[in-house]
C-alpha positions in Angstrom: -19.1 5.7 0.8 -19.5 5.8 4.6 -17.4 5.3 7.7 -19.5 2.4 8.7 -18.4 0.4 5.7 -14.8 1.4 6.5 -15.2 0.2 10.1 -16.4 -3.2 8.8 -13.4 -3.5 6.5 -11.1 -2.6 9.3 -12.6 -5.3 11.5 -12.3 -7.9 8.7 -8.7 -6.9 8.1 -7.9 -7.3 11.8 -9.4 -10.8 11.7 -7.1 -11.6 8.8 -4.1 -10.2 10.7 -4.9 -12.4 13.7 -4.8 -15.4 11.5 -1.4 -14.3 10.1 -0.1 -13.9 13.7 -1.2 -17.3 14.7 1.1 -18.7 12.0 3.9 -16.1 12.6 4.1 -16.9 16.3 3.9 -20.7 16.0 6.9 -22.3 17.7 6.9 -25.2 15.2 7.3 -22.8 12.2 5.4 -22.9 9.0 5.6 -24.1 5.4 6.9 -21.9 2.6 6.0 -22.7 -1.0 6.8 -21.0 -4.3 4.2 -19.7 -6.7 4.4 -19.9 -10.5 6.5 -16.7 -10.5 8.8 -18.1 -7.8 7.5 -15.6 -5.2 7.1 -17.2 -1.8 3.7 -18.0 -0.3 3.1 -19.2 3.2 0.3 -20.8 5.2 -0.3 -17.3 6.6 -1.1 -15.8 3.1 -3.6 -18.5 2.5 -5.2 -18.2 6.0 -5.7 -14.5 5.6 -7.2 -15.0 2.1 -9.6 -17.6 3.5 -10.9 -14.9 5.9 -11.0 -11.9 3.7 -12.5 -13.4 0.5 -15.8 -14.6 1.9 -16.2 -11.7 4.4 -15.8 -9.0 1.7 -18.0 -10.9 -0.7 -20.7 -10.9 1.9 -20.2 -7.3 2.9 -21.1 -6.0 -0.6 -23.0 -8.8 -2.4 -22.3 -9.0 -6.1 -19.1 -7.1 -5.9 -16.2 -9.3 -7.1 -13.1 -9.9 -5.0 -9.7 -10.0 -6.6 -7.0 -11.5 -4.4 -3.3 -12.2 -4.9 -4.0 -15.7 -3.7 -6.8 -16.4 -6.2 -6.9 -17.0 -9.9 -6.7 -13.9 -12.0 -9.7 -13.7 -14.3 -9.0 -12.7 -17.9 -9.4 -9.0 -18.8 -12.3 -9.8 -21.0 -14.2 -10.6 -17.7 -12.4 -8.2 -15.3 -12.7 -5.3 -17.7 -16.4 -5.3 -17.1 -16.0 -4.6 -13.4 -16.9 -1.1 -12.5 -16.6 -1.9 -8.8 -14.5 -4.6 -7.1 -12.4 -5.4 -4.0 -8.7 -5.9 -4.5 -6.7 -7.5 -1.7 -3.3 -8.7 -0.8 -3.9 -10.9 2.2 -0.2 -10.7 3.3 1.8 -7.9 1.6 5.4 -8.4 2.4 5.7 -12.2 2.5 9.5 -11.8 2.4 9.4 -9.5 5.4 7.2 -12.2 7.1 9.8 -14.8 6.4 12.6 -12.5 7.7 10.5 -11.9 10.8 11.0 -8.2 10.8 7.3 -7.4 11.3 7.1 -5.1 8.2 4.1 -6.9 6.5 0.5 -5.8 6.1 -3.0 -6.8 5.2 -4.2 -4.7 2.2 -7.8 -4.2 1.3 -9.1 -1.7 -1.3 -12.4 -0.9 -3.0 -12.0 0.2 -6.6 -14.6 2.2 -8.5 -14.0 3.0 -12.2 -10.3 2.3 -11.9 -9.8 4.4 -8.8 -9.2 3.3 -5.2 -12.0 4.9 -3.2 -11.5 3.1 0.1 -8.5 1.5 1.6 -7.3 -0.3 4.7 -3.7 -1.3 5.5 -3.4 -3.3 8.7 0.0 -4.0 10.4 -0.5 -7.2 12.5 2.7 -7.1 14.5 2.3 -3.5 15.5 -1.5 -3.6 15.7 -1.7 -0.4 13.7 -4.4 0.3 11.1 -4.2 2.9 8.3 -7.4 3.7 6.5 -8.9 6.2 4.1 -12.0 7.1 2.1 -11.9 9.3 -1.0 -12.9 12.9 -0.2 -13.5 12.1 3.5 -10.1 11.7 5.1 -7.6 9.3 6.3 -7.0 7.8 9.8 -4.6 5.8 11.9 -5.5 3.6 14.8 -2.6 2.9 17.2 -2.8 1.9 20.8 -6.6 1.7 20.5 -6.9 5.4 19.6 -7.9 6.8 16.2 -6.5 10.0 14.8 -6.8 11.7 11.5 -3.6 11.7 9.4 -2.5 14.1 6.7 0.5 14.5 4.4 3.0 17.3 5.0 4.5 19.9 2.7 8.2 20.3 1.8 8.1 23.8 3.0 6.9 22.6 6.5 9.7 20.1 6.6 12.4 22.6 5.5 11.1 25.3 7.8 11.5 23.0 10.7 15.2 22.6 9.8 14.8 18.9 9.1 16.0 17.1 6.0 13.6 15.9 3.3 12.8 12.2 4.0 12.5 9.6 1.3 11.3 6.1 2.1 12.7 3.3 -0.1 12.3 -0.4 -0.5 14.7 -2.8 1.3 15.1 -4.9 -1.7 14.1 -3.3 -5.0 15.5 -0.7 -7.5 18.4 0.5 -5.3 20.6 1.8 -8.0 17.9 3.9 -9.7 16.8 5.3 -6.3 20.4 6.3 -5.5 20.7 8.3 -8.7 17.4 10.0 -7.9 18.5 10.8 -4.3 21.5 12.7 -5.7 19.2 14.7 -7.8 17.0 15.5 -4.8 19.9 16.5 -2.7 21.1 19.0 -5.3 17.7 20.6 -5.5 16.4 20.4 -1.9 19.4 20.1 0.4 19.9 17.3 2.9 17.9 14.1 2.2 17.5 11.2 4.6 16.3 7.8 3.6 14.1 5.4 5.6 14.0 1.7 4.6 10.9 -0.3 5.0 9.0 -3.2 3.5 5.5 -3.7 2.1 2.9 -0.9 1.7 4.0 0.7 4.9 6.2 2.9 2.7 3.1 4.6 1.3 1.6 4.9 4.7 4.6 6.9 6.0 4.0 9.5 3.3 0.3 9.5 4.1 0.9 10.3 7.8 3.5 13.0 7.2 6.5 10.9 8.3 8.1 11.0 4.8 8.0 13.2 1.8 8.5 10.9 -1.1 8.5 7.2 -2.0 9.9 6.3 -5.4 9.1 2.8 -6.6 11.4 2.1 -9.5 10.8 -1.6 -9.6 7.8 -3.8 -10.4 4.7 -4.2 -8.2 1.2 -5.5 -8.7 -2.0 -3.6 -8.3 -2.9 -5.5 -5.1 0.4 -4.2 -3.6 -0.6 -0.6 -3.9 -4.4 -0.1 -4.1 -5.2 0.0 -0.4 -2.3 2.3 0.5 -3.0 4.6 -2.5 -6.5 5.1 -1.2 -5.0 6.1 2.2 -2.4 8.4 0.6 -4.9 10.2 -1.6 -7.4 10.5 1.3 -4.6 12.1 3.3 -3.9 14.7 0.6 -1.1 13.0 -1.3 -0.7 11.5 -4.8 0.5 8.3 -6.4 1.8 9.0 -9.9 3.5 7.0 -12.6 6.9 8.3 -13.9 5.0 10.3 -16.5 3.2 12.0 -13.6 -0.2 10.5 -14.3 -2.2 9.2 -11.4 -2.0 5.5 -11.0 -5.2 3.7 -12.2 -6.4 0.1 -11.9 -7.8 -2.7 -14.0 -7.0 -1.1 -17.4 -5.2 -3.9 -19.1 -4.6 -7.7 -19.3 -1.9 -7.9 -16.7 -2.1 -6.2 -13.3 1.5 -4.9 -13.1 2.0 -1.3 -12.0 4.3 1.0 -13.9 7.2 2.5 -11.9 5.7 5.3 -9.7 6.2 8.1 -7.2 4.3 8.6 -4.0 4.4 12.3 -2.9 3.0 14.2 0.1 3.3 17.7 -1.2 1.1 17.8 -4.3 1.8 21.5 -4.9 5.5 21.0 -5.5 6.7 20.7 -9.1 7.9 17.1 -8.9 7.9 16.8 -12.7 10.5 19.5 -13.1 12.7 17.8 -10.4 12.3 14.1 -11.3 11.2 14.2 -14.9 13.8 12.8 -17.4 
């Protein structure tokens, strides 16, 4: 895996982001339809998909592309894939519709069930998060690239600042509240940040948050790209049994509930385990 491949994926993701912004900024508005599961889909989702799908297929010929906006192949076919792209052309469609800017383009390369390369592009902010397994994670903002890393709880506490937990704006609020009480008892003051889409994982990756608990359903294309970034930055994404999240292991592509942690040395199981 090399940085040149990552740079090409970043460029493709930015192109998809531009297509999204063309719809987002259109004075006349845009159409919103409902998919089979009643989740919303817009012209922007489809425009981004139309850019990503062929570009990634061309980038690594023969490597399948699995997109939220395409038909899900049966596991009898998918299960044979050792290497494939998984993409969410517009993660945070609800945020897009609310016009709060908290939506992303997610692109990940999976090898043997593990995200090994990931790009998360934030069109409204023109910020890119990226990572390659074993090589590092980066953020591009204001045209400048810098390496990003997770932080430890000890660093945060030594600075006199509260532990920071990033949470979803719309999912699993009651379960998260109970967990926050447990955290406060063990670690002292806890502050929460609310944010949409895969940006929540990226905040942990760049050391701006310590924990993201996801105690509601997601799909694999929602998490793969940002998980690659988190892990490349030194963090972990674990299910509630504290096993690392893996991909393409079953017929559906729903994730279990999970935790994203920055400090991998801390005994999260003792704190959060039931």
